C-alpha positions as CSV (number, residue, x, y, z in Angstrom):
1,M,19.1,-12.7,-26.4
2,E,19.1,-8.8,-26.4
3,F,16.0,-6.9,-25.3
4,N,14.8,-3.6,-26.5
5,I,14.4,-0.5,-24.2
6,I,11.0,0.8,-24.4
7,K,10.6,4.1,-26.2
8,D,8.5,7.1,-25.2
9,D,6.0,6.6,-28.1
10,E,5.7,2.9,-27.1
11,L,5.1,3.8,-23.4
12,D,2.4,6.1,-24.5
13,L,0.8,3.4,-26.7
14,L,0.8,0.9,-23.7
15,V,-0.5,3.4,-21.2
16,N,-3.4,4.4,-23.5
17,S,-4.3,0.7,-24.1
18,L,-4.2,-0.1,-20.4
19,S,-6.7,2.8,-19.8
20,D,-9.1,0.9,-22.0
21,Y,-9.2,-1.8,-19.3
22,G,-9.7,0.6,-16.5
23,Y,-6.1,1.0,-15.4
24,D,-5.0,4.7,-15.7
25,F,-1.2,5.1,-15.5
26,T,-1.3,8.5,-17.3
27,N,0.3,10.4,-14.3
28,Y,2.6,7.6,-13.0
29,A,6.3,8.6,-13.0
30,R,7.5,7.8,-16.4
31,A,10.9,6.7,-15.4
32,S,9.4,4.2,-12.9
33,L,7.1,2.9,-15.6
34,K,9.8,2.4,-18.1
35,R,12.0,0.5,-15.5
36,R,9.2,-1.8,-14.8
37,I,8.3,-2.5,-18.4
38,N,11.9,-3.0,-19.3
39,R,12.1,-5.5,-16.3
40,L,9.0,-7.3,-17.7
41,L,10.7,-7.6,-21.2
42,T,13.7,-9.1,-19.6
43,I,12.2,-11.6,-17.0
44,D,9.5,-12.7,-19.4
45,R,12.0,-13.1,-22.3
46,I,10.0,-11.0,-24.7
47,P,12.3,-9.7,-27.5
48,S,10.2,-6.7,-28.6
49,F,7.7,-4.2,-27.4
50,A,5.5,-5.3,-30.3
51,E,5.2,-8.8,-28.8
52,L,4.5,-7.4,-25.3
53,F,1.7,-5.1,-26.7
54,Y,0.2,-8.0,-28.7
55,R,0.1,-10.2,-25.6
56,V,-1.5,-7.4,-23.5
57,K,-4.3,-6.9,-26.1
58,N,-5.0,-10.6,-26.7
59,E,-4.2,-12.5,-23.5
60,E,-6.3,-11.7,-20.5
61,E,-4.0,-13.7,-18.2
62,Y,-0.9,-11.7,-19.4
63,L,-2.7,-8.4,-19.0
64,T,-3.3,-9.3,-15.3
65,H,0.3,-10.2,-15.0
66,V,1.5,-6.8,-16.5
67,I,-0.8,-4.9,-14.1
68,E,0.6,-6.8,-11.1
69,E,4.1,-6.1,-12.2
70,L,3.4,-2.3,-12.7
71,T,1.7,-1.9,-9.4
72,V,3.7,-4.1,-7.1
73,N,5.2,-2.4,-4.0
74,V,7.8,-3.9,-1.8
75,T,6.5,-4.2,1.8
76,E,7.1,-6.0,5.0
77,M,5.7,-6.3,8.4
78,F,6.4,-3.4,10.8
79,R,8.6,-1.9,8.1
80,D,10.5,1.1,9.5
81,P,9.8,0.0,13.1
82,Y,10.2,3.5,14.6
83,V,7.1,4.6,12.6
84,F,5.1,1.8,14.3
85,K,6.6,2.6,17.7
86,F,5.4,6.2,17.3
87,L,1.9,4.9,16.3
88,R,1.9,2.6,19.3
89,E,3.0,5.4,21.8
90,K,1.5,8.6,20.4
91,V,-1.3,7.8,17.9
92,L,-3.2,4.9,19.3
93,P,-3.8,6.6,22.7
94,V,-5.6,9.4,20.7
95,L,-7.6,6.9,18.6
96,A,-8.6,5.1,21.8
97,T,-10.7,8.2,22.7
98,H,-13.0,7.5,19.7
99,P,-16.0,5.2,20.1
100,F,-15.2,3.4,16.8
101,I,-11.9,3.5,14.8
102,R,-11.7,3.5,11.0
103,I,-8.4,3.0,9.4
104,W,-7.6,2.9,5.7
105,H,-4.5,1.3,4.2
106,A,-4.5,2.6,0.7
107,G,-2.3,0.9,-1.9
108,C,-1.7,-1.9,0.7
109,A,0.1,-4.3,-1.6
110,T,0.2,-7.8,-0.2
111,G,-1.0,-6.7,3.2
112,E,1.9,-7.0,5.6
113,E,1.4,-3.6,7.0
114,V,-2.4,-4.2,7.4
115,Y,-1.7,-7.2,9.7
116,S,1.0,-5.1,11.5
117,M,-1.7,-2.6,12.2
118,A,-4.1,-5.2,13.4
119,I,-1.5,-6.5,15.8
120,L,-0.9,-3.0,17.1
121,L,-4.6,-2.5,17.7
122,E,-4.9,-5.9,19.4
123,E,-2.1,-5.2,21.8
124,A,-3.7,-1.8,22.6
125,N,-7.0,-3.5,23.2
126,L,-8.6,-1.6,20.4
127,L,-9.1,-4.2,17.7
128,H,-12.6,-5.0,18.9
129,K,-13.8,-1.4,18.1
130,S,-11.8,-0.9,14.9
131,L,-12.3,-1.5,11.2
132,I,-9.4,-1.7,8.8
133,Y,-10.0,-1.0,5.2
134,A,-7.3,-2.6,3.0
135,T,-7.4,-1.5,-0.7
136,D,-5.2,-1.8,-3.7
137,I,-5.6,-1.5,-7.5
138,N,-4.3,-5.1,-7.9
139,P,-7.1,-7.7,-7.2
140,S,-4.6,-10.6,-6.6
141,V,-3.0,-9.0,-3.6
142,I,-6.3,-8.3,-2.1
143,E,-7.0,-12.1,-2.1
144,N,-3.7,-12.6,-0.3
145,I,-4.9,-10.4,2.5
146,K,-8.0,-12.4,2.8
147,R,-5.9,-15.6,3.1
148,G,-3.5,-14.1,5.7
149,I,-0.7,-16.3,4.5
150,F,2.9,-15.1,4.2
151,S,6.3,-16.7,3.5
152,L,7.9,-18.2,6.6
153,G,11.3,-17.1,5.4
154,N,10.5,-13.6,6.1
155,L,9.2,-14.1,9.6
156,K,12.6,-13.6,11.3
157,Q,12.9,-10.1,9.9
158,Y,9.2,-9.4,10.7
159,S,9.8,-10.6,14.3
160,E,12.8,-8.3,14.7
161,N,10.9,-5.4,13.3
162,Y,8.0,-6.2,15.7
163,I,10.3,-6.1,18.7
164,L,11.9,-2.8,17.6
165,S,8.4,-1.4,17.2
166,G,7.8,-1.9,20.9
167,G,6.2,-5.3,20.8
168,K,6.3,-7.2,24.0
169,K,4.8,-10.6,23.1
170,D,6.3,-13.7,21.3
171,F,5.6,-12.8,17.6
172,S,5.0,-16.4,16.8
173,A,1.8,-16.3,19.0
174,Y,0.1,-14.5,16.1
175,Y,0.5,-17.2,13.4
176,T,0.6,-20.9,12.8
177,A,3.5,-22.2,10.8
178,K,3.0,-24.9,8.2
179,Y,5.5,-26.1,5.6
180,D,7.1,-22.8,4.3
181,F,4.2,-20.5,5.2
182,A,2.8,-18.7,8.2
183,K,-1.0,-18.4,8.5
184,F,-1.9,-15.4,10.7
185,D,-4.9,-15.7,13.2
186,N,-8.4,-15.2,11.9
187,R,-9.2,-12.8,14.7
188,L,-6.8,-10.2,13.0
189,K,-8.5,-10.3,9.7
190,S,-11.9,-10.4,11.2
191,K,-11.8,-6.6,11.4
192,M,-10.4,-6.1,7.9
193,V,-12.5,-5.0,4.9
194,T,-10.7,-5.7,1.6
195,A,-11.5,-4.2,-1.8
196,T,-9.9,-3.0,-5.0
197,H,-9.6,0.7,-5.2
198,N,-7.8,2.9,-7.7
199,L,-6.4,6.0,-6.2
200,V,-6.2,7.6,-9.6
201,S,-9.9,7.4,-10.5
202,D,-11.9,6.3,-7.5
203,R,-13.3,8.6,-4.8
204,S,-13.4,8.5,-1.0
205,F,-15.7,6.0,0.5
206,N,-15.7,6.9,4.2
207,E,-14.3,9.1,6.9
208,F,-11.2,7.9,8.7
209,Q,-9.2,8.6,11.8
210,L,-6.0,7.2,10.2
211,I,-4.8,6.7,6.6
212,F,-1.8,4.6,5.8
213,C,-0.3,5.0,2.3
214,R,3.4,4.3,2.1
215,N,5.7,4.1,-0.9
216,V,2.9,4.5,-3.3
217,L,3.2,8.3,-4.1
218,I,6.8,7.9,-5.2
219,Y,5.5,6.3,-8.4
220,F,3.2,9.3,-9.2
221,D,4.0,12.6,-10.8
222,K,3.3,15.9,-9.0
223,V,-0.2,16.2,-10.5
224,L,-1.3,12.8,-9.4
225,Q,0.4,13.1,-6.0
226,D,-1.7,16.3,-5.4
227,K,-4.8,14.5,-6.5
228,V,-4.2,11.6,-4.2
229,L,-3.3,13.8,-1.2
230,T,-6.5,15.8,-1.8
231,L,-8.4,12.6,-1.7
232,F,-6.8,11.7,1.6
233,D,-7.5,15.2,3.0
234,E,-11.2,14.8,2.1
235,S,-11.3,11.3,3.7
236,L,-9.8,12.3,7.1
237,E,-11.6,13.7,10.1
238,K,-10.2,16.8,11.6
239,L,-7.3,15.9,14.0
240,S,-6.9,12.5,12.4
241,F,-3.6,11.1,11.0
242,L,-1.9,10.4,7.7
243,V,1.2,8.1,7.5
244,L,3.4,8.3,4.3
245,G,6.6,6.5,3.2
246,S,10.1,7.5,4.1
247,K,10.7,9.3,0.8
248,E,7.3,10.9,0.5
249,N,6.3,14.4,1.7
250,L,3.2,16.6,1.5
251,G,5.0,19.7,2.3
252,F,4.7,21.2,-1.1
253,S,1.3,19.8,-1.9
254,K,-2.0,21.8,-2.3
255,V,-3.2,20.5,1.1
256,A,0.1,21.2,3.0
257,N,-1.6,23.9,5.2
258,N,-4.2,21.5,6.4
259,F,-1.6,19.3,8.1
260,M,1.1,19.5,10.7
261,Q,4.0,17.1,10.7
262,L,4.6,15.2,13.9
263,D,8.1,15.1,15.2
264,K,10.5,13.9,12.5
265,E,8.4,10.9,11.6
266,K,6.4,10.7,8.2
267,I,3.2,11.1,10.2
268,W,1.1,14.1,9.7
269,R,-2.0,15.4,11.7
270,K,-4.9,17.1,10.0
271,I,-5.4,20.4,11.7
272,K,-8.0,22.0,9.4
């Protein structure tokens, strides 16, 4: 079976249709959207855009599936361990001076980094006075965070990342293994608040000392990147911190002058 490559006018039609359901992909990078839609056509064995569009319009379950595929981000626990090591050694001691700590993981996907942060806070004896807000546009991944269950097959890599991030404990102390899954301790998620949040259209909902948003902006065009970075700027207290992905930068954004990059890491501090 041969699959069609989605055309520009078809992409526009789909994006406009998805906006009717509250999902605004207007300023997402078009090349990335095309790749993901073409992947959908292939893995779901749909021979034409017309059939894909029909199913989106008429099958609620398939609409949910499409949204999940278009918004999915690859993630892992303690990804880029040097970032977490920097947070552990340089950022958490600053946060420790606050009477209460609010952290926002925006576009958190399935929540591996949210649990990584909870472990960092636990080991710094800060979890008890922290609240971690985990948000994503995709409601199904939010449910996964509430469960705190991850594939056991990934735990070896996660454990190695944890050690490289400066972790001193036995990583297995944080979860219970059962069959092919690992369930993380309830004490970690007891300080998490989960919700759906659309970075494109929703506003800030609190003031934070740390915002984590990694490998989300790469899917947005420049207009939308500026919009989201402005949202983060408005959501951060002065002298608080912003963590972006390895290929993301706020150096040329509208809010660049409000931040100072720390060392060589993708971590910025709000100075204005």
